[in-house]
N, C-alpha and C positions, 0 to 999 in steps of 0.2 A: 631573420630577427625582426624584420620591418613590421611583420603582422603579428608577432608574438603578443599574447594577451597580457595586459597590465594587470597585476594582482595586488593583494594587500601588502605583500612584502616590498613591492616597488614603491608603494605610497609611503610605507614606513620609512624607507630609505630617504624619502624626500622631507621627512619630518612629521607626517601625519600619525595620529594616534589610532588605536582600534576603537573607534566610536562612530557615531552617526554620520560624521563628515566623511569618513572613509566609505560608508555605505553609499552616500550620494555620489561621490567621486566614481565609484565602481559602476553605478547606474549610468552615469553620464558616459563613461568609457565604453560601455557596451555598444552605444551608437556610433562611436569613433568620429562620425561627422566629417569624414574627408581628411582628418588629421592623421599624420604619420604617427607611429608609437612615440618617437622622440619629440615631436611637436605636442603631443597630448601631455607627455610627462612635464614638459616645459610649462605648459599652461597650468597644470595642477600645481606646480611649484610656485608660480607667480601668484595664483589665487590664494595659496596658503599664506604667502608673505604679505600680500596686500589685498584682502578680500574686498575692501571698500570700492576699489577701482573696478570691480567686476560686477557691481550691483545693477548695472544696466546691460550687461552682456547677455545676449538671448540664450547662450549655451551654459554658461558657468554661473549665472545668477543663483540658482537654487543652492550650489555649493558655497558661494560667497555668503548667502543669508545664513545658512547653518553654521558656518565658521564664526560669523559675528555673534551668534547667540549660543555657542556651544557650552558656555559655562552655565547658562540657564537650563539648557537641555539636560546636562549631566546632573544639575542639582535636582531635577524632577525624575531623574532615572532611578528605578528600583535597584538597590545594590544586590549583587549576587554574594553568596558566601565566598569566603576566601579560598576554600578547598572543597572539592566534591566529597560527598558522603560516599562511604564504601559501598560498592554494589557487586554482585556476582556476574561473572562472565563465563559462559559455557562454550567450549571450543574455542578458547582465546587465540590459539596459534593459527587459526584460520580466518580470523576477523581482521579486516583492514584498519589501519590506524585512524582513518577518518571517521569511522563509526564510534570508536572508543572516545575520540576527542569530542564528538557531539554528545556522547552519553555523559562524559565528564562535565560539560556545560550544564546539561539538564539536572545533574545531581548537585549542582551549586544553587539551584533555584531555592528561594526562601520557602517555597510551599512543597518542596519535594520531601517525601517520607521515605521511600525505598525505590530501588531500580534493579534492573537485570538486563543482560544482553544475551539473546539467543544465539545458537551456533550458526545461523544463516544470516546473521547481521551484516549489513553494509551501509554505507553513507547515504543519507536522504536529505530531507529538509526538516529542520527543527529537530525532532526526535529521529534517530537513525531507524532504518528499516530493521526490524528485529529487536527494537527497544521496548522495554516495559517500564513504565514509570508510575508510581503511586504518589498522589498529591493530597493535600488537605483541602477538601471542598472547592477545588479549582479545576476547571477543564481547559485543556490546551487544544484548540482546533487542529493545529499542525502536529500535536501529539497523537491525534486520532488519524490524520492523514486526509488527503484529497478524495480518495475513493472510499468514502464512508461506508462501513458495513460490508466491505468486500469479503467474500466467503467462498467456502467449498461446500459442495453438496453432492452426496453419493446415493445413488439408487442401485440396489441389488435385485436382479430379476430371477424369475423362476425358470430361467433357461440356462442350460449348461454352457461352459465356455467353449465347447466345441461348435456351438451355433455360429460362432465368428467364421469358422473355416468355410461353411458353405453358403453364407449369406453376406459376404463382404460388400457385394454391390448394393444389396438392399439397405445395409446399414449406413453406408456412405450416402445413399439417397436420402435416408431418413434425416441424417445430420444436415445435409444441404438444404432440405426443404423446411426444416423446423427450427433453424437457427439463423440469427443475423448478427453480424459482427461489425466492429469499427467505431472509432471515436465520432460521435455526432450522428451515427446512423440509428434508424429506428424503422417504424412501420407507417405506411400510408393510412389515411383515415379509414378506408374501407377494409383494412387488414387488422385494425386494432381489436383487442379483446377487452372485456370488462374484468375487473378483479376487485375483491373487496378492499384491497389496500387503497384503491382510489376513492373509496367512500370514508377513509379515515378522517376523524375529526381533526386530526393534526394538520391537515391540508387547509384548515380554517384558522390556523394560529394567528396569521397576520397577512397583510398584502404581499409581502415578499415570498412567503411559502405558497400562498394562493396562486402567485404568478407562475410557479413551477408545475402546476398540475397538468397542463396540456403536454408539456415535454415529458413528464412521467408517463402519461398514457401513451404517447408516441413511442417511447423506448421500452415499454414494458415487455418483458420476455426476449430482450436482445442482450448481447454481450459487448464489452468494450474491446479495445485493441490490445497491443502489447502482449502481456502473458496470460490473457484471459482465454479460456478454452472450453470446448464441449467434446468429450471424448468417450468412445466405448472402449472397454478393455476387460481383462480377466481378473476377477476377484478371487484370490487364492486363500481360502479359509482353512489354515492348517489344523485348527482344533475347534471343535463345536463350541459355540458361544451361546449360552442360555439367555443373556440379555438381548442379544440380537435376534435370537430364535433361529440361527443358522447351523446346519450340520456341516461337518468337515466336507470340503469339496471345492470345486472350481466353478464359479458363476459368471454369467454375463452381467457386466455392470456398466453404469453410466456415471461419469464424473465431470462436474462443472466447476469452473472458477471465474467469477466476475463479481461486480459490485453494484453500486447505486447509480451508475451511469451519469448522465448530465446533471440530474438534480443534486447529487452527492457532491460533485465538483463545484457546482454553483454555491451550495451551502458552505462548503469549506472555504471558498474564496471570500465570500461575504463576511463570514464570522471571523476569519483570520485577519482581514483588514480591520474589523471593529475591535478586535482584541489588541491589535498593535496600537490603535489610537487610545485605548483606555489604559492598557498595561505597558508602561514605558520601561522596557528592559534595555540593558546595554547592547551594543551592536551585535556582538557574537552570540547573544541569546534572543534576538528579537523575534525569531520564528518560533519561539517557545512562549509567546504571550499568552496570558491565561485569562479566563473569565470566571468571576465569583459566582458560584451556584446559588448564593443567597440574593443575588441581584438580578434584575430583569433580563439583562443581556446573556447572563450565564444560563438562566432558565430557558430563554429562547432558543439558544444554541442546543441545549440538551434535548428539547422537544424535537428540533429540526433534525438532530443526529439520529434520534430514535426513529423518526419518520423515514430517514434515508435507509436505516438498517432494515425496517419492515419492508421497505420497497425492494431492496437488494434481494431479500428472501423471496419476495413475491416474483421476482424476475426468474429466480432459479425454479421456483415451483411451476411457473408457466412452462419453462423449457422442459422440465422433467415430465409433466403431465402430457404435453404434446408428443414428446418422443415415446413415452410408454404406451400411449394410445396408438400411435403409428406402428409400433412394434407389436402390439397385441399381446403383451406380456402381463403377468401378475407381479406386483411388487412384494418382495420378501422382507426387505429392510431398507430404511433410509436414515442416513446420518448427515447432519449439517452443522457447521461451525463457522464462525466469522472472525475476522481480525479487523484492523483499522477502526477501533471502536473504543469507547470508554464505559467502564461498569462501576457501580458501587458495590463494594466488597468489604468484607472485614479482614483486617491485617492487624495481628496483635491486639484483638478485641476492640479495634478502632475502625470506624467507617472511613474508607479512603476511596479516592477515585483512581481506578486502575486503567491506564491508557495501555493498549496493546497495539502498536503500530507494526503490522507485519509479524504478529505473534499469535499463537493458538492458545485459547484457554485450556488448561490442563489440570483443572481441579481433581481431587481424588475421585475416580470413577467416571469422569467426564470423557465422552467419546469425541474424537477429532480426526481430521484427515490431514496428513502432511504429504503433498505431492512432491514428485522429483522434477522431472522435465518431460518433454514429449516422447523421449525414448528411454526413460529410466523409471524405476518403480516408485509408487507412492505407497503410503502406509495408513491404515486404519489403526488408530492408537487409543489407549485409555490412560488418562492422566493419573499421576501419582500424588498430585497435591503438594509438590515440593515447594516449601516456603521460600528458599533462597531464590527461586525463580519467579516468585509471586504467582504461583500456581499457573505457569505458562510453559509454552514449548515453541519450537520454531514453526513457521507457516509454510515452509518449503525448503528447498536446497540453498536458496540465496544466490544472488548474482556473483560471478567471479570476475566478470569484466562489464564495463558499461555498454549500452546499446550501440553507441557510435564505434566503440572499439571493436565490438563483435562484428558489426557490418563491414568495417574496414579490413579486418584481419582474418576472419574465418572463411573456410572453404566450403562451397556448396557441394563439392564432390564428397568431401569428408562427411558432410551432414547426410547425404544420400546413402553413403556407405553404413553409417551408424543406424540410420532408420531401417535399412534392409536387414542388417544384422540382428535387429530386434523385432523384426516382422511388423513394423509400424507403417501405416499408410497416413500420409500427411495431407490435409486439405487446407490450404492457406499457409500463413505464418511467413515471417521474414527471418533473415539470418540472425537478427538480434535475439531471437528466441531458440537458437540452436542449443543442444544439450551441452555443448563445449563452452557456452557462455555462463554456465552455472557450476557451483561447487558440486562435488561428489556427494550425492544424497546419503550414501552409505557412511561416509565420514561424518556427515551432520548428525545422522541417527545415532552413531556411536558416541557422539558428544553429549547426548541427552538421555542416556539410559537411566539416570536418576529422575527424569521428569516424566517419561511415558513408558508404557509397555506396548509392544506391537501386537495387535489382535489379528490383523490380516494384511495381505500385500496386494496392491493393485498394479496390474501391468497394462499400460496404455497400448492400444492396437490401431484404432482409428481416431485421429486427432484432428479436430476442426478449430481453426483460429482465423483471425483477420488476415486477409490476403497479403498485406504488405506490413503486418506487424501493428498497423494503426487503424486504417479504414479500408473498406472494400470499394470497388467500382460499382 
């Protein structure tokens, strides 16, 4: 009990309200600063009762200051609507309560127009992962997410699936030599390549964006940690598809998942901080702070977001080109789609800003890729343009357990058994990415038959990820 984390309910029991003072108190508590849990609670109680006496206290001064001006802060705070607007939930029985609570808050925003939760939804920051939110001319940096423009890219080659059987060693070698993974990782100066994205005029938007260009060059063609991957697998096309130009059959394919790397994270952090300074929302909604697209700050974020999206696409392009060249194969078809982005779209004949945080665009006829996990199928899909889903679908299976929980509870032996049963060779990755940490992809797909049609199935066979789930040595 001594080290049990102090949470909002503990502070409410002391008399705190769910406002900015609670947020400051919880930030102070994260440091704990040598106090026991009981001592910390006692201090919080005393500061609440007599904030003036703590104005010179090195630790509790920020909390005392906020408490003394809380009435002014709340008077300047934008009011949420009393009740959330109605929104659609797909696969509700498999979605955790934390995700729906976050979506409820988002749907109370005065700028919210419509929303939906995808069947892979789980709790995140601000908008839940798998959350789709349409707003009136306002963009929410945390509604887009930290990994701006994160995406899937699929290349289907003119090689049969049987190529995997006799060339496993070669394919592993190609992945190891032509990919680089992990948070913060990139390429040395003599290894870097040029790409037209680096010549984008958007890099000249302002000094902040200009300062990110060298990092962008360093990390071009690399992948992040966590659930990002580059993998060879079998593309099973059950029925010939004229749009893709593919005959029925099984092909060797390459599937990648990653985003805008360090520049996207830096842009997200910068503009989220700015949005919170400009848009004063209640404590429970502060991560949904938004920027007006008719104002300079909103326009600056919009340009930066689009640059990050272009950069993420370029990273995938570099990876796919390098691997195709090393493979010596011809490209039959390529499909790419992104999430963690905001689009200007029409909804009920009105232009809105659609945020898809961990959700795939699924407008009528739009192709997309919905992966499972390292040992379960992914699906090439065609959107049905379902209005209730705001023309969206899931972006994957969705996490069943947190990374910490997965690392603490899952068995490496069970992972090896599952990989062997599915004929998957794994290069890198941590237990936080084990298939058991994810929802059942078949259940997720069954929950969105109104949203997409399955065009083909992808079975991963050689999977490359960051060695420890975050970065490599």
